[in-house]
Structures are given as C-alpha cells and as structure tokens.
N, C-alpha and C positions, 0 to 999 in steps of 0.2 A: 302671182309672182310674190306676194307678201307669205305664201303659203310655203312656198319652195323655201324662203329665206328662213321662216320659222323652223321648219324640219331642218336644214342644216345647222341649224343654232344647236338645237336639240341633239340632232345627232353628235355635235362636236362635244356637248357637257356629256352625254352618255359616254361616248370614248374616253374621255378626262377622269370620269368616275371609276370603269373599269380597267384602264391600264395601269400597270405598275409606276410607282412615281417616279417622274425623271427629277433626278435630285438636283441638278442646277439649273433648272430650268428659270426658278424665281431669282436667281441670281447672275450678274453679268461676268464673262470670263476678264479675269485679271492677269497681269503677266505676274512670272514667279516672284518677281525683285520687290513688288509690291505687298506682297503677302507673306505674313510672318509664318516660320515653320511650324507646323501642326504637331503639337506635343499629345502626349497621351494623356494629361490632365483636362487641355482643354477637348478633346475627343469625349472623355468620360463626363465632363459637364454638357457638352453638346448633346449626348448620348441621353442622359437624364432630363434634358429640357425637352428632348424628342419624345419622349415616353411620356412625360406628365402631358404634353401637348395631345396626346393621342390615347389618354392613358385608360380609358374605357376600352376600346378596341383592343388595345395591346394585351390589357389583362384579359380577355376573353382569349386570345389566341396564345397565351401561355396556358390557361389551364385546359382548354382545349388540348395542347400539345403535352402537358402532364399527363392528363386522363388517359390520351390514345398511347403515350410512350408506355406508361403502366399496361394498360390491357396488352400492348403488343409484345410487351417483356412476359406476362405471363402465357399468353398463346405460344412463343417462341419456346417457353420453358418445356411447357407441356406438349408439342411437339416433336422435341429433342426425346422428351423422354417416351416420347409415344413410339419413335424411329428406332428409338436405341431397342425398347423392348420387342419391335416386330424383327429386329436383325436378331436378336437372341433366340425368339422362337424359330426364325429361320434356320439357324445353325442347327437348333436342336433336330427339327424335322427333317433337315438335309444332308445331314452330315458332314457340315462343316464346307457346303460346296460354296465359294465364293464368287466368280464368275457372274452370275446372273442377279444378284443383288447389289455389286458395283455401280452398275448405271443408275440405280434406285436413288442410292446414296449421294450421288453425282448431281442427280434431278433435284432432289430435296433441298441439298445445300446450295446448288445454285439458286433456286426459287427465293430460299430464305436471304440470300445477299442481293437479288435484285428487288424485291419488297422492301429489303432493308435501305437501299440505296433510293428507293422510289420515295419511302416515308420520310428520310430523312431530308431529302430535298423538298417535300412537302411543306415539313415545319420550318427549313430554313426561309422558303418562299413568303410563308406566313407571318415569321416575327419580323423579316427583314422589310416586307411593304407596309406591316403598320409602322416601325419605327420610320421609315422613310417618309410616309404620311405627315408622321409627328413634326417632323426635321422641315416638311414643306407647308406646315398650318393647314395641311389639309385634312378635314373630316370625311374619311369613308366608315359606313357602316363595319359590323363585323361579317355580315353576310356578304356585302360587297368585299370585302378583303378575302374571304374565304374562297369567293369566285374566281378572284386574280389568284388565289395561290394555287386552284385546281387547274385553270389555264396554262399557268407558268411553270409547273413544277417540273415537267418532263422534260423541258429543254434545259432547265437547272442541273435536274438528275444527269442529263448526256453530259453537260458541262462540267459537273462533278466527277464525273467517270473518267471525260480527258484529262483532268487536271489530277486525279489517281494515276493514271496511266503514264503521265509525263514524269511523277513524281519519284514512282518506281521503277521506271525503265531499265537503267542499270541495272536493280537488283535481278529482273524479272531475266533481263537477257544472261547474267551474271547464273542462275540457276538454270535457266537454258542450256548455256554452253557446259554447266559442270554435269549437266546430264546427257549431253551429247559424248564429252570425254568419257564419262562411265560407260557407256552402252558401245562405244567404239573399243576403246582399249582395258577396259576393266580396271581390274588393280592394278594395273603399271602406270594407270593416272593419280592414283593416290597422291602422290609428292607434288606434281604440278597443279592438282586440285586446290593442295592446302597454300600453294603460293597463291594461287589465283583468287581463292576467297580473302585472304588476307589483302591484296592491293585492292581487289574489286570491293571490298566492305568497305575500305576507307575512301576509294574515289565514289562509290555511290552513297555514302553518307556525307560527303561534301556537297556532292549532286542534289540530294533532297532538300539540304538546308538553301542552296542557291535555288532552287527552281519554288520551293515554298515561299520565297521572297519575291521570287519575280510572280508567280502566279497565282499569290492567293487571292486576288480580287477576279476571276475569272467566273465563278459562280456569281457573283454581284454585276458583273457585265452584262453576262449573258441573261439575268432578271430585269435589271434596268435599261439595256440597250437593246433591245430585240431585233432592232434594225441590222445588230453586227453578226455576221454570220458564225456559226459555232466554231469553225477552225478557226475563225481569225482573234476568237475571246483570248488567246493565248498573249499574241501580240498586243493587243490592246489593254491586258491587265500587265504585261511589261511594261509599255509605255506611261501607264497611270502610276507604277509604282517607281519610277525613275526619280532623282532629286527629291530625297527625302522620305519615300515610303519605304523603301527596305528598311531604313533606320529604326521608323516609326513601330514596324513589327519586331524588330529586336528588342526595345525596349518592353514592347506590349508581352512577349514572352518572357523576359525577365520579372514582370510585375506578378505573371499569372505563377511563377517560379515563387516568389515571393509570398504569394497567397496562399498556396499549395504548403510552404514551410510554416506558415502562420496556423494554417488550419490543422498540419499533423498532430498536434496535442489533443485535440478534440476527437481523434481517430479511435484514440483507445489501444490497447495492446494486441496484439494478433492473436487470434483463439483458433485452436484447430478442433474444438468438440464439435458435438452436433449444433451447440448453439451459434455456430461461426455464420451460420447463413441470415442469421436476420441481421436488417440492415442498419446503421447508423442513420437515423431522421436527419438528424443536425449537419452532417457531413452533407448526405444526398441534398439535402435542400440549399445548401452553400454552394455546392458544385453545379447545381440547376441555375442558381441564380447568378454565380462566376461566367457560368457560359451563355446565358441572356445576354448578361452587361458586356461582353466581350464581344460578341454578335454584333450588337448594337454599336459598339465604338467603331466595328469593322466599317460597319455601316456610313457612320462618321467620315471613316479615313476615306472612303470610296466617293463621298461627297466632296471632301476637300481635293482629293487629286482630280476630280473632274473639272473645280474650279480654277485650280493650279496651270493643269497641263491641256 
C-alpha cells in the first residue's frame, strides 16, 4: 500500500515537471470587477520578472533559438540557390520545357513552408514554456523544457496554421473567386474583378484586424490547455480576449510601432550595392530582443486573461 502511494506521488511529480505550465494554477480565480485592467507596462514588468525567475533556462532557450534560426537561414538560402541553379540547368538541357519541373518546385516550397511552420512552433513553445515556468516560480531544467517543447510543438503548429487560415480566409476566397472569374469569363471579367478586389481588399483588411484581436491567443491555448480540442481553441481565445484583451493588443501594436520608429535612425540609408546584403547587427539584435519580449508579454496577457475570465 505504501509502495503504491509512493509510486502515485512520484508519477504526479514527474507529470508536473513534464507538462507545460498551467499559468493560473497557483492563483485563484477572481471576478473581473475585483481586478485592475491589465496594462502594457504591467505586463512588461511581469514578463521581466518571469524571465529573471527562470533566467538560466530562458537564456539557454534563447541561445538555442538564435543559433538554430541562423543555421536554418543559411540552409534555406543554400537550398534556394541550389534549386534555382538546378532549374536553370534543367531549362538549358530540356529546351525550356516547364511541365515536369513545376511539381518539383511546388514540392520544394511546400516542404520549406511546412518545415518553417514546425520550426517556428517549436521555438514558440520553447520560449513560452520557459517564461510560464518563471511566472509560476517553477524550476525546470533546460533539458526538460526542450522535452516539453518537442512533445507539444506539433499541436501548437496546427493551432498556428488554423489561426493563419482563419486570418487570411477572406483573402484566399477573394483570390479563388478571381481565378474562377478569369477562367470562366476571360478578359470580360476585368472590370468586375477590379471592383471585387477593391471591396474585398477593404473587407479583408478589416477582417484580418478583427480576427487577429480575437484569435491571437490560439497558440497559447493549444500549448497551456492541452485538454481543449484544437477546433475549440478559436472560441477559447475569443472568450479570453473579451473585456480588455483586445484593447491591450492594440496598445501593444502601437508600442511596437513606436519602437520601430525609434530604431529606424540606426538602420542607416538603404543601399543597392553589393554590400547591401551585409546585415545590420544592432538592428538584428534589437528586433530579436523586442520579439522575445513581446512574446513574453503575450504570455503574461494569457495568464491575466485566464485569471480574470
């Protein structure tokens, strides 16, 4: 009997160490009226405090992310050059025949897109888990954090893909409709297509903003609430973003715009010479740091919304 109890205790401890942090587990739910509105400055302070509380593991995740991102960039550039060179050689030796090379290009860029989505989801899961652990005062090793990210990133990637599809659905529908009109009516559909693009462009832009404000937390729900089915993460995010969450995101976007304007003098003048490919190290580091900080702040927003709602 004692052995069984000890086994259950060990299993519960192991499970707690291996699962993504539950950001509201340590804090009781409170009605919205008893809590102050969550501001951008408050989330910034909370994000910095969470990072400091788990600084070692967070620093390791950031270094891993930066190094792997650089490697992926170089591999991607090499692959693109190789494919372009291969296509050029193909045209030289096949007298410009295109049908047989098109599926190869589709497969290549499709594979690159899928790999990029999975890699982005893995990095997101890695950093968000480290920040969440710090917010909860939880000490998890870098290896354990990597293990959590590796197990959870596919679900997060599917959630990000769902978020992107919902975000761009009107524009995809507009492009599809335009293609059908051009295919059926030919040049006669040009005037109708111009009006369609004008109206659809405005409506699509409005929808993108609305959908972004509603469904921004979909990847966070997928990561921190694994019990929520993937198709319900949209509704869960919409619920969490009610009563203050959307206005917070608007202010965060404005803050990012201000930061971009402040950094613009350090970007230098645009150059079109051969030296233009040299990256601006300061701008690259600043953008990376800002992206990581904004990501941590959105984790804090999710934490706050779970507490309030």
